[in-house]
N, C-alpha and C positions, 0 to 999 in steps of 0.2 A: 527386458534385458537392457543393461547399460554397460557401455565400455568407457572406462575412465583412463586417461593417460596424462602423465605429467611430462612425457618426453615429446620433443618437437619433431623428432625424426620418425618416419614410418618404417617398419621392419621390411627389409629387402634382402634377407639372407637366404641361404640354400635350405636350411632346416631350422624351423622355429623351435625354441626351447621353451616348454610350457610347464608351469607348476599348477597342477589341478588338486584342489584341496577337498577333503571329505571329512565329515563327522559321522558318517554312517546313517544319515537321515535321508528321508525321501527328497529333501531339498538339495542336498549335495549330490545325490544320485541323478537328479534332474540336471544339475549343472554339468556333471560328467557326461551325460547323454548329449546335451546340447553342445558342449565343447567338442565332443567326439565328432558330431555332425559337422561342425564348422571346420575342423581340422582334417576331416576325411580326405584321403588322397594327397595330403601335403607332406607325408613322411616326417612328422614332427618328433622331437625328442621330448617325451612326456614323463614327468615324475608325478606320481600320486602321493600326496602328503596327508598323513593322519596324525593329528596331535592328540595324544592321550591326556585328558585333564588330570591335574594333580589331586584327584579326589582322595587318595590315601592320606595325604597330609590333613585334609579337612576332617575325615572320619576316623582318624587313628585312635581317638579316645573312646569311640563307640563300638568299633569292631576290631577284634583281635585277628590280624592278618600279618603274617611274616612278609618281609620285603621280598623274599624269594617267591612266595605264593602269589603276591600281588603282581610281580613282574611276569611270572608264568601265565597268569590269567590275562594280562594285557597283551602278551604275545599271541595268545589264542584269539583274542578279540581282533587284534591287528590282522591276523591271517584271514579271518572271515571278511573283514572290511576290504582288504586288498583283493580277495577272490571276487567279491561283488564288483569292484571297480574294474578289474581285468576283463570280466565278462561284458560289462557295458562298453568298454573301449575296444575290445576285440571285434565287435560288430562293425567298427569303423576302421579296421585295419591298423589299430594302434596297440603296440605291445609296451606298456609303460614300465618304468622302474618304480620302485616304491621306497618311501622313507617314513619312519616313525619318529616322532619327537614326544617328549613329555613336558607339559607346561601349559602356558596360556596360549590358546589357539592363534589369536591375531598376532601376538608378539612373535611366536615361532614361525608363522607364515611369512611375516615380513623379514625375519632373520634368514630363513632358508632362501627366500627370493633374492635377497642381497648377496648372500654367499654363493649362490648358484648362478648368478648373472642371467636370470630368466628373461625371456622376451615378453611373456604374458603370464598373469596369474588368473586362474579361473576359480571362482567361489560361488556358492549358492547363497540365496537369501530367502528368508521365510516370507517376505513380502507383506509383513504386518506393518501397521502404523501406530502412532501414538506411543504410549508407555510400553505396550507389548512389542512394538516395532523397535523401540530403543533397546529393550532388553534382549530380544531375540536376534535383532539384526546388528548387534554391536560388533561382532567379529567382522562381517563384511564391511560395515561402515568404517571401522578402524583401519582395515586393510586399504580401502579406497583413499582415506585421508592421508595415510602415511607411506604408501608404496611409492617407490621410485620407478616402478615398472607399470605398464598398462595393466588394468584390471578389468576382467569381464565378470560382471555380477549377473547371475541368472536368477531371476525371481521365481518364486513359487515352485511347485512340484505337483506332479499328477499322480 
């Protein structure tokens, strides 16, 4: 686990505003669990963010799917992702809000964090190294490098 911050002040407010990010992997579920444990009993304002990759743009020449069908399928996927996140966080007394974006994960995490004036971003990391780590950890790495908000990176997953 690593906590990175570019702010010099330490949070001292009544209710911490936390952006918890998920990609529906075991790594992000582990990050939700760990973040929930850390925040347990603090009455935080938590938003779970799920960024849907723009795969339709990539595969539009190979698969015939209407925009409406694609959006409906992504809404179904988001509902499942958020249901899992709520179950994890509910164990820690946290009832999160949810937000879905469509785009590039790191870019949208950074944008939502700036727009929402969050106190902390929580992301998971695959914990890989070398080329695999570069490819798989690129989202958490980019968030750490460019966030104006402290970032909690939770490595691995069980």
